[in-house]
DOMAR-519920 format. One record per residue: residue in one letter; x, y, z of N, C-alpha, C in turn. Coordinates in steps of 0.001 Angstrom, whole numbers, padded with zeros to 6 digits, always signed. Atoms other than C-alpha are relative to their C-alpha. Layout:
# residues N
AXYZXYZXYZ/...
# end
This chain:
# residues 159
M+000709-001332+000315-000014-000017-000388+000999+001216+000769/I-000514-001526-000109+002763+002916+001144+000721-000263-001586/K-000750-000086+001250+004356+001799-002390-000773+000407-001141/N+000839-000886+000696+001350+003118-004326-000032+001481+000484/Y+000210-001653-000582+001502+006375-002024+001539+000334-000520/L-001441-000457-000019+005210+006738-002872+000595+000450-001485/P-000155-000105+001343+005385+007673-006673-000896+001377+000077/I+000520-000847-000334+002663+010013-005634+000490+001434+000898/V-000799-001013-001073+004690+011420-002663+001186+000823-000664/N-000843-000051+000545+007592+011516-005144-000188+001365-000807/F+000206-000984+000596+005930+013736-007616-000844+001400+000692/L+000303-001225-000389+004444+016230-004975+001016+001160+000309/L-001836-000206-001015+008075+016654-003403+000448+000824-001284/L-000380-000811+001122+009104+017547-006977-000272+001252-000458/L+000748-001268+000350+006468+020091-007848+000157+000554+000879/A-000028-001182-000963+006939+021587-004451+001530+000648-000488/I-001292-000816+000145+010706+021865-005303+000116+000928-001363/A+000051-000745+001128+010070+023058-008528-000951+001621+000182/A+000828-001393-000621+007670+025782-007521+001110+000799+001058/Y-001099-000882-001239+010203+027154-004726+001071+000374-001293/I-001567-001279+000600+013367+027623-007385-001184+001011-000812/L+000765-000941+000884+010371+029252-009724+000115+001503+000643/V+000268-000984-001163+009679+031565-006807+001126+000650-000008/Q-000857-000523-000569+013044+032051-005839+001147+000540-000987/R-000201-001086+001124+014057+033356-009524-000462+000685-000539/T+000825-000798+000354+011543+035389-009934+000787+001168+000181/P-000950-001620-000431+013667+038711-010710-000620+000925+000034/E+000585-001210-000704+013097+041860-008735-000148+000937-000804/K-000009-001767+001036+012003+044951-010884+000441+000698+000999/K-000411-001039-000257+014088+047602-010104+000160+001313-000737/A-000023-001526+000986+014455+051139-011611+000680+001172+000702/Y-000628-000692-000579+015938+054153-010803-000596+001817-000508/V+000830-001385-000086+014684+058151-010717+001623+000341-000010/L-000631-001456-000183+016967+061512-011445-000177+000496+000699/N+000417-000862-001136+016646+062860-007966-000351+001413-000456/Q-000564-001411+000102+018275+066644-009082-001251-000086-001191/R+000863-000167+000515+015667+066054-012300-001322+000176+000483/V+001559+000057-000962+012516+065125-010349-000040+000875+000593/F+000560-001587-001053+012720+067831-008082-000013+000996-000737/D-000157-001122+000552+013919+070669-010599-001919+000477-000495/E+001379+000214+000434+010516+069317-012326-001195+000107+000540/F+001467+000537-000828+007984+068762-009719-000617+001707+000312/K+000707-001234-000161+005386+071427-009967+000032+000537+001572/G-000195-000075-001593+005364+071451-005818+001056+001311-000093/K-001300-001234-000145+008666+073299-005924-000016+000986-000695/K+000241-001121+000472+007835+075647-008342-000730+000655+000720/E+001155-001042-000942+004823+077107-006431+000416+000165+000895/L-000077-000367-001497+006776+076996-003033+001420+000944-000272/E-000837-001070+000083+009960+078931-004777-001405+001852-000672/L+000919-001020+000550+007023+081584-006336-000543+000711+001971/K+000625-000767-001888+005796+081937-001958+001753+000272-000012/L-001392-000230-000278+009646+081854-001558+000915+001612+000084/K-000240-001306+000751+010310+084917-003936-000912+001037+000467/Q+000679-001204-000598+007441+086841-002578+000407+000679+001381/V-000648-000343-001434+008736+086601+001024+001194+001156-000259/Q-001445-001017+000149+012193+087955-000660-000501+001239-000136/D+000706-001392+000927+010170+090932-002821-000430+001008+001702/S+000429-000990-001144+008745+092059+000763+001038+000566+001011/H-001077-000513-000925+012300+091846+002964+000450+000694-000999/K-000278-000813+000818+013648+093576-000119-000583+001680+000307/G+001142-001685+000503+011073+096339-000444+000187+000658+001810/S-000518-000294-001292+011794+096669+003860+000985+000316+000184/L-001481-000223+000150+015408+096673+003553-000017+001410-000944/D-000305-001292+000592+015189+099409+000549-001020+001349+001086/S+000526-001309-000917+012928+101803+002992+001222+000279+001133/M-000880-000454-001021+015524+101536+005608+001097+000707-000653/V-001387-000707+000489+018666+102266+003213-000543+001611-000290/S+000413-001023+000193+016490+105098+001916-000123+001571+001626/L-000386-000907-001058+016355+106489+005546+001741+000166+000383/I-001633+000177-000113+020065+105550+006206+000275+001589-001055/Q-000447-001308+000670+020844+108208+003255-000756+001164+000269/Q+001076-001124-000457+018184+110768+004271+001071+000267+001676/Q-000753-000417-001447+020419+110558+008104+001266-000718-000218/P-000734+000727+000837+023558+109404+006798+000692-000399+001431/G-001110+000267-001017+025275+109870+010335-000878-001033+001261/N+001046+000820-000966+022251+107896+012315+000994-001648+000305/K-000072+000952-000277+024083+104885+013769-000758-001185+000411/G+001136+000787-000362+021369+103400+015347-001024-000461-001120/L+001033+000103+001180+019208+103270+011827+001204-001037-000712/I-001059+000564+000715+022559+101234+010123+000227-001262+000989/E+000117+001152-001051+022713+098915+013400-001668-000531+000005/Q+001505+000707+000240+018799+098060+012558+000071-000554-000926/Y-000263+000257+001448+019583+097792+009076+000667-001584+000082/Q-000809+001207-000427+022231+094966+009890-000604-000703+000380/G+000599+000665-000169+020207+093717+012134-001136-001087-000989/T+000886+000536+000438+017048+093315+010431+000248-000819-001356/L-000857+000748+001152+019293+091848+007202+000478-001619+000215/K-000337+001438-000036+020516+089164+009154-001060-000800+000686/S+001287+001043-000249+017137+087909+010212-000800-000078-000605/F+000466+000425+001363+015945+088379+007067+000598-001061-000725/E-000499+000864+000532+018190+086261+005970+000030-001202+000633/L+000312+001225-000497+017887+083341+008175-001286+000114+000206/E+001323+000320+000546+014440+083392+008001-000378-000585-001117/Q+000192+000431+001215+014602+083086+004095+000874-001720+000108/Q-000877+001145-000184+017045+080207+004966-000915-001280+000561/Q+000710+000976-000347+015047+078666+007165-001767-000157-001093/L+001500+000331+001111+011812+078920+004759-000086-001216-001325/S-000636+001200+001235+013980+077334+001880+000345-001593+000602/D-000279+001841-000539+015222+074316+004108-001309-000659+000024/R+001290+000758-000123+011519+073821+005337-000673-000507-001332/Y+000096+000492+001141+010439+073944+001956+000483-001093-000971/T-000752+001063+000908+013018+071716+000168-000214-001277+000927/A+000381+001209-000350+012006+069319+003035-001166-000528-000242/D+001588+000183+000260+008354+069322+002395+000159-000363-001291/I-000160+000007+001572+009229+069063-001538+000238-001644+000192/W-001180+001007-000082+011460+066074-000628-001152-001302+000284/K+000865+000704-000745+008820+064394+001622-001239-000654-001047/R+001249+000420+000562+005853+064491-001058+000502-000342-001262/I-000363+000297+000563+008397+063798-003486+000175-001803-000199/N-000287+001547-000458+009616+059942-001792-001583-000361+000089/Q+001250+000424-000609+005779+059748-000966-000463-000534-001648/Y+000472+000503+001758+004517+059740-004901+000810-001043-000286/I-001427+001065+001559+007742+057629-006250-000904-001377+001039/S+000331+001126-000829+006795+055004-002962-001589-000190-000766/E+002065+000404+000586+002508+055076-004346+000506-000492-001273/Y-000259+000727+001539+003924+054715-008002+000731-001473+000279/G-001056+001381+000285+006653+051904-007205-001220-001102+000524/K+000979+000544-000593+003618+050087-005235-000820-000299-001195/E+001115+000271+001010+001077+050519-008245+000551-000651-001127/K-000901+000347+001414+003900+049502-011005+000376-001451+000316/G-000680+001283-000758+004737+046260-008707+001807+000016-000513/Y-001361+000115-000084+008478+047374-008274+000651-000033+001375/D-000652+000525-000773+010478+045827-006220+001476+000905+001344/F-000762-000999-000554+013281+048691-005497-000199+001392-001319/I-000610-001332+000696+013272+052568-006985+001280+000682+000532/F-001536-000447-000662+017027+053803-006404-000396+001716-000457/G+000158-000600+000330+017570+057220-006620+001374+000745-000435/A-001334-000302+000350+020473+058760-008480+000250+001608+000101/T-000122-000895-000083+021848+061631-007241+001296+000701-000183/G-001052-000515+000809+025300+062096-008935+001434+000026+001352/N-000750-000226-000759+027013+061829-005528+000849-001682+000530/G-000575+001681-000142+027896+057573-006167-000636-000565+000610/G+000776+000991-000736+025508+056002-004361-000404-000795-000913/L-000126+000625+000964+024453+054839-007622+001040+000255-001338/M-000392+000114+001089+027029+054133-009909+000597-000148-001091/Y+000212+000009+001361+026314+052883-012718-001472-001241-000022/A+000501+000785+000232+022938+051643-013826-000421+000208-001326/N+000364-000290+001497+021138+050984-017678-001214+000508+000124/D+001043-000791-000340+019229+053782-018879-001581-000927-000446/A+000793+000316-000217+016823+051019-019562-000839+000021+001152/N+000902-000351-001347+015925+051188-016011-000515+001686+000423/N-000093-001610-000472+015983+055143-015700-001899-000056-000640/I+000958-000040+000143+012278+055405-014911-000590+001882+000325/T+000055-001258-000458+012578+059362-014393-000880+000816-000992/E+000995-000189+000796+010584+060069-017476-001851-000433+000256/E+001169+000283+000173+007577+058074-016557-000455+000992+001760/I+000192-000315-001813+007710+059277-012395-000311+001995+000006/I+000645-001672-000146+007623+063459-013446-001344+000333-000060/P+002026-000501-000171+004148+063422-014629-000604-000144+000982/Y+000392+000777-001059+003273+060883-012283-000534+000631+001509/I+000303-000624-001225+004061+063141-009556-000791+001416+000380/N+001232-001610+000231+002696+066494-010922-001499-000459+000666/N+001513-000287+000379-000651+064955-011897-000519-000540+001573/K+000181+000133-001451-000432+063361-007819-000392+001172+001093/Y-000099-001142-000734+000567+066892-006787-001431+001194-000173/E+001395-001022+001180-002360+068964-009489-001113-000706+000704/T+001000+000704-000756-004994+066354-007751-000079-000300+001101/G+000332-000050-001421-004159+066491-004330+000120-001280+000548/N-000001+001368-000670-003555+063292-003796+001142-000797+000968/
# end
């Protein structure tokens, strides 16, 4: 009776081994994007740059007014010190705002690329930054051109 089941057990064992080998040999889906290009062409970046420019223009207007006062009262050291303090304060504020905007942009881009990877079945999407993190990749794996419209659409639709 055991002899009758032995061929079936052997067949099932071979089938299980073959299935395991096939699963193990399934290649991972990998791609890369050019980070700087994605960042530069992200529409959200362009909107935040415009906001930063408005802040800079506002600061420039305030500083120009102070320069006019200084020119009217050339010996007034208090105005000069106030101008220098205001200038440093504005520069610091603009740098902090720029850093915050950059962090917000990357957070959103990373979120969108993660969603894209899940939707398209990627195991990995690497970011090429030009700093040596990705030394070589075949151009066929470059999905930058697919990512840019995807993230811009996500941004525009608010998803």
